PDB file of N, CA, C and O in Angstrom, chain B, residues numbered from 101:
ATOM      1  N   MET B 101      -6.138 -12.584  32.643  1.00  0.00           N
ATOM      2  CA  MET B 101      -5.677 -13.559  33.608  1.00  0.00           C
ATOM      3  C   MET B 101      -6.890 -14.177  34.312  1.00  0.00           C
ATOM      4  O   MET B 101      -7.817 -13.467  34.700  1.00  0.00           O
ATOM      5  N   ASP B 102      -6.874 -15.464  34.467  1.00  0.00           N
ATOM      6  CA  ASP B 102      -7.943 -16.187  35.141  1.00  0.00           C
ATOM      7  C   ASP B 102      -7.532 -16.405  36.593  1.00  0.00           C
ATOM      8  O   ASP B 102      -6.728 -17.291  36.882  1.00  0.00           O
ATOM      9  N   ALA B 103      -8.077 -15.605  37.512  1.00  0.00           N
ATOM     10  CA  ALA B 103      -7.666 -15.648  38.921  1.00  0.00           C
ATOM     11  C   ALA B 103      -7.988 -16.976  39.591  1.00  0.00           C
ATOM     12  O   ALA B 103      -7.346 -17.328  40.580  1.00  0.00           O
ATOM     13  N   ILE B 104      -8.942 -17.707  39.093  1.00  0.00           N
ATOM     14  CA  ILE B 104      -9.321 -18.974  39.723  1.00  0.00           C
ATOM     15  C   ILE B 104      -8.343 -20.096  39.375  1.00  0.00           C
ATOM     16  O   ILE B 104      -8.162 -21.015  40.174  1.00  0.00           O
ATOM     17  N   HIS B 105      -7.717 -20.043  38.216  1.00  0.00           N
ATOM     18  CA  HIS B 105      -6.846 -21.129  37.765  1.00  0.00           C
ATOM     19  C   HIS B 105      -5.376 -20.717  37.686  1.00  0.00           C
ATOM     20  O   HIS B 105      -4.588 -21.352  36.985  1.00  0.00           O
ATOM     21  N   THR B 106      -5.006 -19.654  38.404  1.00  0.00           N
ATOM     22  CA  THR B 106      -3.631 -19.179  38.380  1.00  0.00           C
ATOM     23  C   THR B 106      -2.733 -20.098  39.208  1.00  0.00           C
ATOM     24  O   THR B 106      -3.128 -20.548  40.283  1.00  0.00           O
ATOM     25  N   ALA B 107      -1.551 -20.371  38.720  1.00  0.00           N
ATOM     26  CA  ALA B 107      -0.602 -21.223  39.440  1.00  0.00           C
ATOM     27  C   ALA B 107      -0.024 -20.488  40.642  1.00  0.00           C
ATOM     28  O   ALA B 107       0.250 -19.289  40.578  1.00  0.00           O
ATOM     29  N   VAL B 108       0.158 -21.218  41.736  1.00  0.00           N
ATOM     30  CA  VAL B 108       0.793 -20.697  42.940  1.00  0.00           C
ATOM     31  C   VAL B 108       2.046 -21.534  43.153  1.00  0.00           C
ATOM     32  O   VAL B 108       1.957 -22.732  43.423  1.00  0.00           O
ATOM     33  N   THR B 109       3.220 -20.904  43.031  1.00  0.00           N
ATOM     34  CA  THR B 109       4.475 -21.639  43.180  1.00  0.00           C
ATOM     35  C   THR B 109       5.465 -20.839  44.034  1.00  0.00           C
ATOM     36  O   THR B 109       6.471 -20.350  43.520  1.00  0.00           O
ATOM     37  N   PRO B 110       5.182 -20.703  45.346  1.00  0.00           N
ATOM     38  CA  PRO B 110       6.105 -19.953  46.199  1.00  0.00           C
ATOM     39  C   PRO B 110       7.423 -20.702  46.380  1.00  0.00           C
ATOM     40  O   PRO B 110       7.470 -21.932  46.396  1.00  0.00           O
ATOM     41  N   GLN B 111       8.483 -19.921  46.513  1.00  0.00           N
ATOM     42  CA  GLN B 111       9.810 -20.488  46.698  1.00  0.00           C
ATOM     43  C   GLN B 111      10.450 -19.894  47.942  1.00  0.00           C
ATOM     44  O   GLN B 111      10.177 -18.750  48.303  1.00  0.00           O
ATOM     45  N   GLY B 112      11.290 -20.665  48.588  1.00  0.00           N
ATOM     46  CA  GLY B 112      12.081 -20.205  49.717  1.00  0.00           C
ATOM     47  C   GLY B 112      13.501 -20.690  49.522  1.00  0.00           C
ATOM     48  O   GLY B 112      13.728 -21.874  49.272  1.00  0.00           O
ATOM     49  N   ASN B 113      14.444 -19.798  49.633  1.00  0.00           N
ATOM     50  CA  ASN B 113      15.846 -20.140  49.379  1.00  0.00           C
ATOM     51  C   ASN B 113      16.012 -20.824  48.023  1.00  0.00           C
ATOM     52  O   ASN B 113      16.772 -21.781  47.872  1.00  0.00           O
ATOM     53  N   ARG B 114      15.281 -20.305  47.052  1.00  0.00           N
ATOM     54  CA  ARG B 114      15.318 -20.786  45.667  1.00  0.00           C
ATOM     55  C   ARG B 114      14.854 -22.226  45.507  1.00  0.00           C
ATOM     56  O   ARG B 114      15.132 -22.851  44.485  1.00  0.00           O
ATOM     57  N   GLU B 115      14.152 -22.761  46.499  1.00  0.00           N
ATOM     58  CA  GLU B 115      13.575 -24.099  46.409  1.00  0.00           C
ATOM     59  C   GLU B 115      12.057 -23.983  46.329  1.00  0.00           C
ATOM     60  O   GLU B 115      11.452 -23.189  47.049  1.00  0.00           O
ATOM     61  N   LEU B 116      11.447 -24.767  45.459  1.00  0.00           N
ATOM     62  CA  LEU B 116      10.002 -24.784  45.337  1.00  0.00           C
ATOM     63  C   LEU B 116       9.396 -25.319  46.626  1.00  0.00           C
ATOM     64  O   LEU B 116       9.756 -26.406  47.076  1.00  0.00           O
ATOM     65  N   ARG B 117       8.472 -24.558  47.227  1.00  0.00           N
ATOM     66  CA  ARG B 117       7.843 -24.954  48.485  1.00  0.00           C
ATOM     67  C   ARG B 117       6.431 -25.485  48.286  1.00  0.00           C
ATOM     68  O   ARG B 117       5.933 -26.248  49.113  1.00  0.00           O
ATOM     69  N   GLN B 118       5.791 -25.092  47.209  1.00  0.00           N
ATOM     70  CA  GLN B 118       4.404 -25.488  46.955  1.00  0.00           C
ATOM     71  C   GLN B 118       4.140 -25.365  45.466  1.00  0.00           C
ATOM     72  O   GLN B 118       4.739 -24.530  44.789  1.00  0.00           O
ATOM     73  N   SER B 119       3.258 -26.183  44.966  1.00  0.00           N
ATOM     74  CA  SER B 119       2.835 -26.077  43.582  1.00  0.00           C
ATOM     75  C   SER B 119       1.348 -26.419  43.538  1.00  0.00           C
ATOM     76  O   SER B 119       0.961 -27.568  43.751  1.00  0.00           O
ATOM     77  N   SER B 120       0.532 -25.428  43.265  1.00  0.00           N
ATOM     78  CA  SER B 120      -0.911 -25.630  43.280  1.00  0.00           C
ATOM     79  C   SER B 120      -1.579 -24.584  42.408  1.00  0.00           C
ATOM     80  O   SER B 120      -0.904 -23.867  41.669  1.00  0.00           O
ATOM     81  N   LYS B 121      -2.877 -24.493  42.486  1.00  0.00           N
ATOM     82  CA  LYS B 121      -3.667 -23.489  41.778  1.00  0.00           C
ATOM     83  C   LYS B 121      -4.466 -22.698  42.797  1.00  0.00           C
ATOM     84  O   LYS B 121      -4.746 -23.192  43.889  1.00  0.00           O
ATOM     85  N   THR B 122      -4.832 -21.483  42.449  1.00  0.00           N
ATOM     86  CA  THR B 122      -5.572 -20.632  43.380  1.00  0.00           C
ATOM     87  C   THR B 122      -6.924 -21.218  43.752  1.00  0.00           C
ATOM     88  O   THR B 122      -7.451 -20.892  44.815  1.00  0.00           O
ATOM     89  N   ARG B 123      -7.498 -22.061  42.924  1.00  0.00           N
ATOM     90  CA  ARG B 123      -8.803 -22.657  43.256  1.00  0.00           C
ATOM     91  C   ARG B 123      -8.718 -23.592  44.462  1.00  0.00           C
ATOM     92  O   ARG B 123      -9.746 -23.932  45.048  1.00  0.00           O
ATOM     93  N   HIS B 124      -7.504 -24.014  44.843  1.00  0.00           N
ATOM     94  CA  HIS B 124      -7.327 -24.914  45.981  1.00  0.00           C
ATOM     95  C   HIS B 124      -7.031 -24.184  47.288  1.00  0.00           C
ATOM     96  O   HIS B 124      -6.870 -24.828  48.324  1.00  0.00           O
ATOM     97  N   LEU B 125      -6.956 -22.866  47.261  1.00  0.00           N
ATOM     98  CA  LEU B 125      -6.669 -22.101  48.474  1.00  0.00           C
ATOM     99  C   LEU B 125      -7.833 -22.199  49.460  1.00  0.00           C
ATOM    100  O   LEU B 125      -8.983 -22.357  49.049  1.00  0.00           O
ATOM    101  N   VAL B 126      -7.539 -22.107  50.756  1.00  0.00           N
ATOM    102  CA  VAL B 126      -8.567 -22.198  51.788  1.00  0.00           C
ATOM    103  C   VAL B 126      -9.502 -20.992  51.719  1.00  0.00           C
ATOM    104  O   VAL B 126     -10.717 -21.133  51.860  1.00  0.00           O
ATOM    105  N   PHE B 127      -8.933 -19.812  51.502  1.00  0.00           N
ATOM    106  CA  PHE B 127      -9.723 -18.586  51.406  1.00  0.00           C
ATOM    107  C   PHE B 127      -9.754 -18.139  49.956  1.00  0.00           C
ATOM    108  O   PHE B 127      -8.759 -18.273  49.243  1.00  0.00           O
ATOM    109  N   SER B 128     -10.880 -17.610  49.512  1.00  0.00           N
ATOM    110  CA  SER B 128     -11.001 -17.213  48.113  1.00  0.00           C
ATOM    111  C   SER B 128     -10.234 -15.922  47.828  1.00  0.00           C
ATOM    112  O   SER B 128     -10.104 -15.050  48.688  1.00  0.00           O
ATOM    113  N   ILE B 129      -9.742 -15.828  46.625  1.00  0.00           N
ATOM    114  CA  ILE B 129      -9.063 -14.615  46.163  1.00  0.00           C
ATOM    115  C   ILE B 129     -10.019 -13.432  46.250  1.00  0.00           C
ATOM    116  O   ILE B 129      -9.642 -12.350  46.700  1.00  0.00           O
ATOM    117  N   TRP B 130     -11.264 -13.647  45.814  1.00  0.00           N
ATOM    118  CA  TRP B 130     -12.256 -12.563  45.792  1.00  0.00           C
ATOM    119  C   TRP B 130     -12.561 -12.084  47.209  1.00  0.00           C
ATOM    120  O   TRP B 130     -12.788 -10.892  47.413  1.00  0.00           O
ATOM    121  N   GLY B 131     -12.572 -12.981  48.185  1.00  0.00           N
ATOM    122  CA  GLY B 131     -12.803 -12.585  49.578  1.00  0.00           C
ATOM    123  C   GLY B 131     -11.682 -11.694  50.098  1.00  0.00           C
ATOM    124  O   GLY B 131     -11.937 -10.706  50.787  1.00  0.00           O
ATOM    125  N   HIS B 132     -10.445 -12.042  49.768  1.00  0.00           N
ATOM    126  CA  HIS B 132      -9.296 -11.225  50.178  1.00  0.00           C
ATOM    127  C   HIS B 132      -9.371  -9.832  49.555  1.00  0.00           C
ATOM    128  O   HIS B 132      -9.143  -8.829  50.232  1.00  0.00           O
ATOM    129  N   ILE B 133      -9.687  -9.777  48.278  1.00  0.00           N
ATOM    130  CA  ILE B 133      -9.785  -8.489  47.596  1.00  0.00           C
ATOM    131  C   ILE B 133     -10.899  -7.650  48.215  1.00  0.00           C
ATOM    132  O   ILE B 133     -10.727  -6.447  48.415  1.00  0.00           O
ATOM    133  N   ALA B 134     -12.034  -8.268  48.519  1.00  0.00           N
ATOM    134  CA  ALA B 134     -13.148  -7.541  49.133  1.00  0.00           C
ATOM    135  C   ALA B 134     -12.748  -6.973  50.492  1.00  0.00           C
ATOM    136  O   ALA B 134     -13.060  -5.822  50.799  1.00  0.00           O
ATOM    137  N   GLU B 135     -12.057  -7.776  51.308  1.00  0.00           N
ATOM    138  CA  GLU B 135     -11.625  -7.299  52.629  1.00  0.00           C
ATOM    139  C   GLU B 135     -10.611  -6.158  52.503  1.00  0.00           C
ATOM    140  O   GLU B 135     -10.725  -5.144  53.193  1.00  0.00           O
ATOM    141  N   LEU B 136      -9.633  -6.322  51.634  1.00  0.00           N
ATOM    142  CA  LEU B 136      -8.624  -5.273  51.464  1.00  0.00           C
ATOM    143  C   LEU B 136      -9.237  -3.978  50.944  1.00  0.00           C
ATOM    144  O   LEU B 136      -8.821  -2.893  51.349  1.00  0.00           O
ATOM    145  N   SER B 137     -10.214  -4.078  50.058  1.00  0.00           N
ATOM    146  CA  SER B 137     -10.817  -2.871  49.500  1.00  0.00           C
ATOM    147  C   SER B 137     -11.635  -2.103  50.538  1.00  0.00           C
ATOM    148  O   SER B 137     -11.987  -0.946  50.309  1.00  0.00           O
ATOM    149  N   GLN B 138     -11.940  -2.727  51.669  1.00  0.00           N
ATOM    150  CA  GLN B 138     -12.651  -2.031  52.742  1.00  0.00           C
ATOM    151  C   GLN B 138     -11.722  -1.112  53.535  1.00  0.00           C
ATOM    152  O   GLN B 138     -12.181  -0.139  54.134  1.00  0.00           O
ATOM    153  N   VAL B 139     -10.426  -1.410  53.543  1.00  0.00           N
ATOM    154  CA  VAL B 139      -9.491  -0.636  54.368  1.00  0.00           C
ATOM    155  C   VAL B 139      -8.471   0.160  53.551  1.00  0.00           C
ATOM    156  O   VAL B 139      -7.726   0.965  54.108  1.00  0.00           O
ATOM    157  N   MET B 140      -8.434  -0.060  52.236  1.00  0.00           N
ATOM    158  CA  MET B 140      -7.502   0.696  51.400  1.00  0.00           C
ATOM    159  C   MET B 140      -8.066   0.821  49.995  1.00  0.00           C
ATOM    160  O   MET B 140      -8.883   0.008  49.564  1.00  0.00           O
ATOM    161  N   THR B 141      -7.623   1.843  49.292  1.00  0.00           N
ATOM    162  CA  THR B 141      -8.051   2.047  47.916  1.00  0.00           C
ATOM    163  C   THR B 141      -7.182   1.203  46.998  1.00  0.00           C
ATOM    164  O   THR B 141      -5.956   1.321  47.001  1.00  0.00           O
ATOM    165  N   LEU B 142      -7.817   0.367  46.228  1.00  0.00           N
ATOM    166  CA  LEU B 142      -7.089  -0.460  45.259  1.00  0.00           C
ATOM    167  C   LEU B 142      -7.209   0.174  43.881  1.00  0.00           C
ATOM    168  O   LEU B 142      -8.306   0.498  43.427  1.00  0.00           O
ATOM    169  N   GLU B 143      -6.084   0.344  43.231  1.00  0.00           N
ATOM    170  CA  GLU B 143      -6.020   0.935  41.905  1.00  0.00           C
ATOM    171  C   GLU B 143      -5.669  -0.129  40.883  1.00  0.00           C
ATOM    172  O   GLU B 143      -5.041  -1.130  41.229  1.00  0.00           O
ATOM    173  N   PRO B 144      -6.063   0.069  39.621  1.00  0.00           N
ATOM    174  CA  PRO B 144      -5.654  -0.877  38.574  1.00  0.00           C
ATOM    175  C   PRO B 144      -4.128  -1.011  38.545  1.00  0.00           C
ATOM    176  O   PRO B 144      -3.405  -0.015  38.561  1.00  0.00           O
ATOM    177  N   GLY B 145      -3.661  -2.236  38.504  1.00  0.00           N
ATOM    178  CA  GLY B 145      -2.216  -2.495  38.485  1.00  0.00           C
ATOM    179  C   GLY B 145      -1.618  -2.747  39.853  1.00  0.00           C
ATOM    180  O   GLY B 145      -0.450  -3.123  39.944  1.00  0.00           O
ATOM    181  N   ASP B 146      -2.394  -2.551  40.943  1.00  0.00           N
ATOM    182  CA  ASP B 146      -1.881  -2.850  42.286  1.00  0.00           C
ATOM    183  C   ASP B 146      -1.595  -4.339  42.407  1.00  0.00           C
ATOM    184  O   ASP B 146      -2.339  -5.170  41.886  1.00  0.00           O
ATOM    185  N   LEU B 147      -0.511  -4.668  43.098  1.00  0.00           N
ATOM    186  CA  LEU B 147      -0.154  -6.067  43.365  1.00  0.00           C
ATOM    187  C   LEU B 147      -0.483  -6.389  44.808  1.00  0.00           C
ATOM    188  O   LEU B 147      -0.115  -5.642  45.714  1.00  0.00           O
ATOM    189  N   LEU B 148      -1.162  -7.477  45.022  1.00  0.00           N
ATOM    190  CA  LEU B 148      -1.498  -7.929  46.371  1.00  0.00           C
ATOM    191  C   LEU B 148      -0.659  -9.168  46.654  1.00  0.00           C
ATOM    192  O   LEU B 148      -0.832 -10.212  46.025  1.00  0.00           O
ATOM    193  N   CYS B 149       0.244  -9.033  47.603  1.00  0.00           N
ATOM    194  CA  CYS B 149       1.159 -10.150  47.907  1.00  0.00           C
ATOM    195  C   CYS B 149       0.954 -10.650  49.313  1.00  0.00           C
ATOM    196  O   CYS B 149       1.633 -11.583  49.742  1.00  0.00           O
TER     197      CYS B 149
END
């Protein structure tokens, strides 16, 4: 999986609320993972939501 080009399509009440790619997020995916790994142990297969 390419984390930089992954589609982001959140839905609310079964309606599409956004359609974009992770490269357009304000904060980087890698930054979030780095911060979370400082306060919890991340294992292979963990889902970050």
